[in-house]
C-alpha positions in Angstrom: 22.4 -68.8 -45.3 25.4 -67.0 -46.9 25.5 -67.4 -50.7 28.1 -67.3 -53.4 31.5 -65.5 -53.1 30.7 -64.3 -49.6 30.3 -67.9 -48.5 33.8 -68.7 -49.8 35.3 -65.6 -48.3 33.7 -66.4 -44.9 35.1 -70.0 -45.1 38.6 -68.7 -45.8 38.3 -66.1 -43.0 37.4 -68.9 -40.6 39.7 -71.6 -41.8 42.7 -70.2 -43.7 45.7 -70.6 -41.4 49.2 -72.1 -41.6 50.4 -75.0 -39.6 51.7 -72.5 -37.0 48.2 -71.1 -36.6 49.0 -67.8 -38.4 46.4 -66.2 -40.5 47.2 -65.6 -44.2 48.3 -62.0 -44.7 45.7 -59.6 -45.9 42.8 -62.1 -45.8 41.1 -61.0 -42.6 42.3 -57.5 -42.7 39.7 -54.8 -43.1 41.2 -51.8 -45.0 39.8 -48.4 -43.9 40.8 -44.8 -44.5 42.7 -44.9 -41.2 44.7 -48.0 -42.4 45.9 -46.0 -45.3 46.4 -42.8 -43.2 48.5 -44.7 -40.7 50.6 -46.2 -43.4 51.2 -43.1 -45.5 51.6 -40.6 -42.7 53.4 -43.0 -40.2 56.5 -40.8 -39.8 54.6 -37.6 -39.3 52.3 -39.2 -36.7 55.2 -40.7 -34.8 57.1 -37.4 -34.8 54.2 -35.4 -33.6 53.3 -38.0 -31.0 56.9 -38.0 -29.7 56.7 -34.2 -29.4 53.4 -34.3 -27.5 55.1 -36.9 -25.1 57.8 -34.3 -24.3 60.3 -35.9 -26.7 60.3 -39.2 -24.8 61.6 -42.3 -26.7 59.3 -44.5 -24.6 56.4 -45.8 -26.6 54.3 -46.2 -23.4 54.4 -42.4 -23.0 53.2 -41.9 -26.6 50.1 -44.1 -26.3 47.9 -41.5 -24.6 48.6 -39.0 -27.4 48.4 -41.3 -30.4 44.7 -41.0 -31.2 44.8 -37.2 -30.8 47.7 -36.9 -33.1 46.1 -39.2 -35.7 43.1 -36.9 -35.7 45.2 -33.8 -36.0 47.1 -35.3 -39.0 43.8 -36.5 -40.5 42.2 -33.0 -40.1 45.2 -31.4 -41.8 45.0 -33.4 -45.0 44.4 -31.6 -48.2 41.5 -32.5 -50.5 44.0 -34.0 -52.9 45.5 -36.2 -50.2 42.0 -37.3 -49.0 41.0 -38.4 -52.5 44.3 -40.1 -53.0 43.9 -42.0 -49.7 40.3 -42.9 -50.6 41.5 -44.3 -53.9 44.2 -46.4 -52.1 41.5 -47.8 -49.8 39.5 -49.0 -52.8 42.6 -50.5 -54.4 43.8 -52.2 -51.2 40.3 -53.6 -50.6 40.3 -55.1 -54.1 43.8 -56.5 -54.4 45.1 -56.5 -50.8 47.5 -54.5 -48.7 50.9 -54.1 -50.4 53.7 -56.2 -49.0 55.8 -53.2 -48.0 52.9 -51.9 -45.9 52.3 -55.4 -44.3 56.0 -55.6 -43.4 56.2 -52.2 -41.8 
């Protein structure tokens, strides 16, 4: 049986929804390093993905390249950026994903 705060969090994860059936923002969202990376390097990832798709504006043509580009961008991070992103992961896990990130 689940005890204490985890039990409360589990209940909210299973039951917290609005009348329209939408989940409460940030509650069931698992923040990872990739979450922060995709948020902070969004423009760079999109631009490189577009270039790999021969400049196509069609997102369907970007899809096969997206994971590759994300890995390239991740591998190109400096130590300072990595530590900054890891700190953001800890903060976002503690207080939730910032509204401007959720809206994007």
